[in-house]
MARBA-3410 file (N, C-alpha, C, O; in Angstrom, 1 decimal):
108
0.8,-1.2,0.0,0.0,0.0,0.0,0.9,1.3,0.0,0.5,2.3,-0.6 ~ 2.0,1.2,0.7,2.9,2.4,0.7,3.4,2.8,-0.6,3.7,3.9,-0.9 ~ 3.5,1.8,-1.6,4.0,2.1,-2.9,3.0,2.6,-3.9,3.4,2.9,-5.1 ~ 1.7,2.6,-3.5,0.7,3.1,-4.5,0.7,4.6,-4.7,0.9,5.3,-3.7 ~ 0.5,5.0,-5.9,0.5,6.4,-6.1,-0.8,7.0,-5.5,-0.8,8.1,-4.9
-1.9,6.3,-5.7,-3.2,6.8,-5.1,-3.3,6.0,-3.7,-3.2,4.8,-3.6 ~ -3.5,6.8,-2.7,-3.6,6.2,-1.3,-5.1,5.9,-1.1,-6.0,6.7,-1.3 ~ -5.4,4.6,-0.7,-6.7,4.2,-0.5,-7.3,4.9,0.8,-6.7,5.2,1.7 ~ -8.6,5.2,0.7,-9.4,5.8,1.8,-10.0,4.7,2.6,-10.4,4.9,3.8 ~ -10.2,3.5,2.0,-10.9,2.4,2.6,-10.4,1.1,2.1,-10.2,1.0,0.9
-10.2,0.2,3.0,-9.7,-1.2,2.6,-10.9,-2.2,2.9,-11.4,-2.2,3.9 ~ -11.2,-2.9,1.8,-12.2,-4.0,2.0,-11.4,-5.3,2.2,-10.6,-5.7,1.3 ~ -11.6,-5.9,3.3,-10.8,-7.1,3.7,-11.7,-8.4,3.6,-12.8,-8.4,4.2 ~ -11.2,-9.4,2.9,-11.9,-10.6,2.8,-11.6,-11.5,4.0,-10.5,-12.0,4.2 ~ -12.5,-11.6,4.9,-12.3,-12.4,6.2,-12.8,-11.6,7.4,-13.4,-10.5,7.2
-12.4,-12.1,8.5,-12.9,-11.4,9.8,-11.8,-10.9,10.7,-12.0,-10.5,11.8 ~ -10.5,-11.0,10.2,-9.4,-10.5,11.0,-8.5,-9.6,10.2,-8.2,-9.9,9.0 ~ -8.2,-8.5,10.7,-7.2,-7.6,10.1,-6.7,-6.6,11.1,-7.4,-6.1,11.9 ~ -5.4,-6.4,11.1,-4.7,-5.5,11.9,-4.8,-4.1,11.3,-4.5,-4.0,10.1 ~ -5.2,-3.1,12.0,-5.2,-1.7,11.5,-4.0,-1.4,10.7,-2.9,-1.6,11.3
-4.1,-0.9,9.5,-3.0,-0.4,8.7,-2.9,1.1,8.7,-3.8,1.7,8.1 ~ -1.9,1.6,9.4,-1.8,3.0,9.5,-3.1,3.6,10.0,-3.7,3.0,11.0 ~ -3.6,4.6,9.4,-4.9,5.1,9.8,-6.0,5.0,8.7,-6.9,5.8,8.7 ~ -5.8,4.0,7.9,-6.8,3.8,6.8,-8.0,3.0,7.3,-7.8,1.9,8.0 ~ -9.2,3.5,7.1,-10.4,2.8,7.5,-10.4,1.4,6.8,-10.0,1.3,5.6
-11.0,0.4,7.4,-11.2,-0.9,6.8,-12.5,-1.5,7.2,-13.0,-1.2,8.3 ~ -13.0,-2.4,6.4,-14.2,-3.2,6.7,-13.8,-4.7,6.4,-13.4,-5.0,5.3 ~ -14.0,-5.5,7.4,-13.8,-7.0,7.3,-15.1,-7.6,6.8,-16.1,-7.3,7.4 ~ -15.1,-8.3,5.7,-16.3,-8.9,5.2,-16.0,-10.4,5.0,-15.3,-10.9,4.1 ~ -16.7,-11.2,5.8,-16.6,-12.7,5.7,-17.2,-13.1,4.4,-18.3,-12.7,4.0
-16.4,-13.9,3.7,-16.8,-14.4,2.3,-16.9,-13.2,1.4,-17.8,-13.2,0.5 ~ -16.1,-12.2,1.6,-16.1,-11.0,0.8,-15.9,-11.2,-0.7,-16.5,-10.5,-1.6 ~ -15.1,-12.3,-1.0,-14.9,-12.6,-2.5,-16.1,-13.1,-3.2,-16.2,-13.1,-4.4 ~ -17.1,-13.5,-2.4,-18.4,-13.9,-3.1,-19.5,-12.8,-3.0,-20.6,-13.0,-3.5 ~ -19.1,-11.7,-2.4,-20.1,-10.6,-2.3,-19.7,-9.4,-3.1,-20.6,-8.6,-3.4
-18.4,-9.1,-3.3,-18.0,-7.9,-3.9,-17.0,-8.2,-5.0,-16.0,-8.9,-4.8 ~ -17.3,-7.7,-6.2,-16.4,-8.0,-7.4,-14.9,-7.5,-7.1,-14.0,-8.2,-7.5 ~ -14.7,-6.3,-6.5,-13.3,-5.9,-6.3,-12.5,-6.9,-5.4,-11.4,-7.1,-5.6 ~ -13.2,-7.4,-4.4,-12.5,-8.4,-3.5,-12.3,-9.7,-4.3,-11.2,-10.2,-4.1 ~ -13.2,-10.1,-5.1,-13.1,-11.3,-5.9,-11.9,-11.1,-6.8,-11.1,-12.1,-7.0
-11.8,-10.0,-7.5,-10.7,-9.7,-8.4,-9.3,-9.7,-7.7,-8.4,-10.3,-8.2 ~ -9.3,-9.1,-6.5,-8.0,-9.1,-5.8,-7.7,-10.5,-5.3,-6.5,-10.8,-5.2 ~ -8.7,-11.3,-5.0,-8.4,-12.6,-4.5,-7.8,-13.5,-5.6,-6.9,-14.3,-5.4 ~ -8.3,-13.3,-6.9,-7.8,-14.0,-8.0,-6.3,-13.6,-8.3,-5.4,-14.5,-8.5 ~ -6.0,-12.3,-8.2,-4.7,-11.8,-8.4,-3.7,-12.4,-7.3,-2.6,-12.8,-7.6
-4.2,-12.3,-6.1,-3.4,-12.8,-5.0,-3.1,-14.3,-5.1,-2.0,-14.8,-4.9 ~ -4.1,-15.1,-5.5,-3.9,-16.5,-5.6,-3.0,-16.8,-6.8,-2.1,-17.7,-6.7 ~ -3.1,-16.1,-7.9,-2.2,-16.3,-9.0,-0.8,-16.0,-8.6,0.2,-16.7,-9.0 ~ -0.5,-14.9,-7.9,0.8,-14.5,-7.4,1.3,-15.6,-6.5,2.5,-16.0,-6.7 ~ 0.5,-16.1,-5.6,0.9,-17.1,-4.6,1.3,-18.4,-5.3,2.3,-19.0,-5.0
0.5,-18.8,-6.3,0.8,-20.1,-7.0,2.1,-20.0,-7.7,2.9,-20.9,-7.8 ~ 2.4,-18.8,-8.3,3.6,-18.6,-9.0,4.8,-18.6,-8.0,5.9,-19.2,-8.3 ~ 4.6,-18.0,-6.9,5.6,-18.0,-5.8,5.9,-19.4,-5.3,7.1,-19.8,-5.1 ~ 4.8,-20.2,-5.1,5.0,-21.6,-4.7,5.8,-22.4,-5.7,6.6,-23.3,-5.3 ~ 5.6,-22.2,-7.0,6.3,-22.8,-8.0,7.8,-22.5,-7.9,8.6,-23.4,-8.0
8.1,-21.3,-7.6,9.5,-20.8,-7.4,10.1,-21.5,-6.2,11.2,-22.0,-6.3 ~ 9.4,-21.6,-5.1,9.9,-22.2,-3.9,10.1,-23.7,-4.1,11.0,-24.3,-3.5 ~ 9.3,-24.3,-5.0,9.5,-25.7,-5.3,10.9,-26.1,-5.8,11.4,-27.1,-5.5 ~ 11.4,-25.2,-6.6,12.8,-25.4,-7.1,13.8,-25.4,-6.0,14.8,-26.2,-6.0 ~ 13.6,-24.7,-4.9,14.5,-24.7,-3.8,14.2,-25.8,-2.8,15.1,-26.3,-2.1
12.9,-26.1,-2.6,12.5,-27.1,-1.7,11.6,-28.2,-2.3,10.4,-28.2,-2.0 ~ 12.1,-29.0,-3.2,11.2,-29.9,-4.0,10.6,-31.0,-3.1,9.5,-31.5,-3.5 ~ 11.2,-31.2,-1.9,10.6,-32.3,-1.1,9.2,-32.0,-0.5,8.5,-32.9,-0.1 ~ 8.8,-30.7,-0.5,7.5,-30.4,0.0,6.4,-30.5,-1.1,5.2,-30.4,-0.7 ~ 6.7,-30.6,-2.3,5.8,-30.8,-3.4,4.9,-29.5,-3.6,3.8,-29.6,-4.0
5.5,-28.4,-3.4,4.8,-27.1,-3.5,4.3,-26.8,-5.0,3.5,-26.0,-5.2 ~ 4.9,-27.5,-5.9,4.5,-27.3,-7.3,3.1,-27.9,-7.6,2.4,-27.5,-8.5 ~ 2.7,-28.8,-6.7,1.4,-29.4,-6.8,0.4,-29.0,-5.8,-0.8,-28.7,-6.0 ~ 0.9,-28.9,-4.5,-0.1,-28.6,-3.4,-0.2,-27.1,-3.1,-1.1,-26.7,-2.3 ~ 0.7,-26.3,-3.6,0.6,-24.9,-3.4,0.6,-24.5,-2.0,0.2,-23.4,-1.6
1.2,-25.3,-1.1,1.3,-25.0,0.3,0.1,-25.5,1.2,0.1,-25.3,2.4 ~ -0.8,-26.2,0.5,-2.0,-26.7,1.3,-1.5,-28.0,2.0,-0.6,-28.7,1.4 ~ -2.2,-28.3,3.1,-1.7,-29.5,3.9,-2.2,-30.8,3.3,-2.9,-31.5,4.0 ~ -1.7,-31.2,2.2,-2.0,-32.5,1.6,-1.3,-33.6,2.4,-0.4,-33.2,3.2 ~ -1.6,-34.8,2.3,-1.0,-35.9,3.0,0.5,-35.9,2.7,1.4,-36.0,3.6
0.9,-35.8,1.4,2.3,-35.8,1.0,3.0,-34.6,1.6,4.2,-34.7,2.1 ~ 2.4,-33.4,1.7,3.0,-32.3,2.3,3.2,-32.5,3.8,4.3,-32.1,4.3 ~ 2.3,-33.0,4.5,2.4,-33.2,5.9,3.5,-34.3,6.2,4.2,-34.2,7.2 ~ 3.6,-35.3,5.3,4.6,-36.3,5.5,6.0,-35.6,5.3,7.0,-35.9,6.1 ~ 6.1,-34.7,4.4,7.4,-34.0,4.1,7.7,-33.1,5.3,8.9,-33.0,5.7
6.7,-32.5,5.9,7.0,-31.7,7.1,7.5,-32.6,8.3,8.4,-32.2,9.0 ~ 6.8,-33.7,8.4,7.3,-34.7,9.5,8.7,-35.1,9.2,9.5,-35.2,10.2 ~ 9.1,-35.4,8.0,10.4,-35.8,7.7,11.5,-34.7,7.7,12.6,-34.9,8.2 ~ 11.2,-33.6,7.1,12.2,-32.5,6.9,12.0,-31.3,7.8,12.8,-30.4,7.9 ~ 10.8,-31.2,8.5,10.5,-30.1,9.4,10.0,-28.9,8.6,9.9,-29.0,7.4
9.7,-27.8,9.3,9.3,-26.6,8.7,10.4,-25.8,8.2,11.5,-25.9,8.8 ~ 10.2,-24.9,7.2,11.3,-24.0,6.9,10.7,-22.6,7.0,9.5,-22.4,7.4 ~ 11.5,-21.6,6.6,11.1,-20.2,6.8,9.9,-19.8,6.0,9.2,-18.8,6.3 ~ 9.5,-20.6,5.0,8.4,-20.2,4.2,7.1,-20.8,4.6,6.0,-20.4,4.1 ~ 7.1,-21.7,5.5,5.9,-22.3,6.0,5.1,-21.3,6.9,5.7,-20.6,7.7
3.8,-21.2,6.6,3.0,-20.2,7.4,2.8,-20.8,8.8,2.2,-21.8,9.0 ~ 3.3,-20.0,9.8,3.2,-20.5,11.1,1.8,-20.4,11.7,1.5,-21.1,12.6 ~ 1.0,-19.6,11.1,-0.4,-19.5,11.5,-1.2,-20.8,11.2,-2.2,-21.0,11.8 ~ -0.6,-21.6,10.3,-1.2,-22.9,10.0,-0.4,-24.1,10.6,-0.5,-25.2,10.2 ~ 0.5,-23.7,11.5,1.4,-24.7,12.1,0.6,-25.8,12.7,-0.3,-25.6,13.5
0.9,-27.1,12.4,0.3,-28.2,13.0,1.2,-28.8,14.0,2.4,-29.2,13.7 ~ 0.8,-28.9,15.3,1.6,-29.5,16.3,1.9,-30.9,16.0,1.1,-31.6,15.3 ~ 3.1,-31.4,16.4,3.5,-32.8,16.0,2.4,-33.9,16.3,2.3,-34.8,15.5 ~ 1.7,-33.7,17.4,0.7,-34.7,17.8,-0.4,-34.8,16.7,-0.9,-35.8,16.3 ~ -0.8,-33.6,16.2,-1.8,-33.5,15.1,-1.3,-34.2,13.8,-2.1,-34.9,13.2
-0.1,-33.9,13.5,0.5,-34.5,12.3,0.5,-36.1,12.5,0.1,-36.8,11.5 ~ 0.9,-36.5,13.7,0.9,-38.0,13.9,-0.5,-38.6,13.8,-0.6,-39.6,13.1 ~ -1.5,-37.9,14.3,-2.9,-38.4,14.2,-3.3,-38.4,12.8,-4.0,-39.4,12.3 ~ -3.0,-37.4,12.1,-3.4,-37.3,10.7,-2.8,-38.4,9.8,-3.5,-39.0,9.0 ~ -1.5,-38.6,10.0,-0.8,-39.6,9.3,-1.3,-41.0,9.6,-1.4,-41.9,8.7
-1.7,-41.3,10.8,-2.2,-42.6,11.2,-3.6,-42.9,10.6,-3.9,-44.0,10.3 ~ -4.3,-41.8,10.5,-5.7,-42.0,10.0,-5.9,-41.8,8.5,-6.9,-42.0,7.9 ~ -4.8,-41.6,7.8,-4.8,-41.4,6.3,-3.9,-42.4,5.7,-3.8,-42.4,4.4
END
């Protein structure tokens, strides 16, 4: 946002959590991408960027299968985490404690 020539007066946030950014007003909208076209468009752009970034990360860390799972917790991805651990690119907000990984692997 800091690099935009036009400074936004309002941020529409897809979801229910957002930390205040500077003094820009914001509205959190649960399932906003299904309610507002600008949020849907931003969501598509963000996913496209993230998928491309995950493809780049796959070259550095092929053992996690990011070229296919895009960072989602597939069985193969969770097994790789169990074997190789987390790295700096894993989202800690989705961190699964070892006991959860063990239960998941036993049940799948």
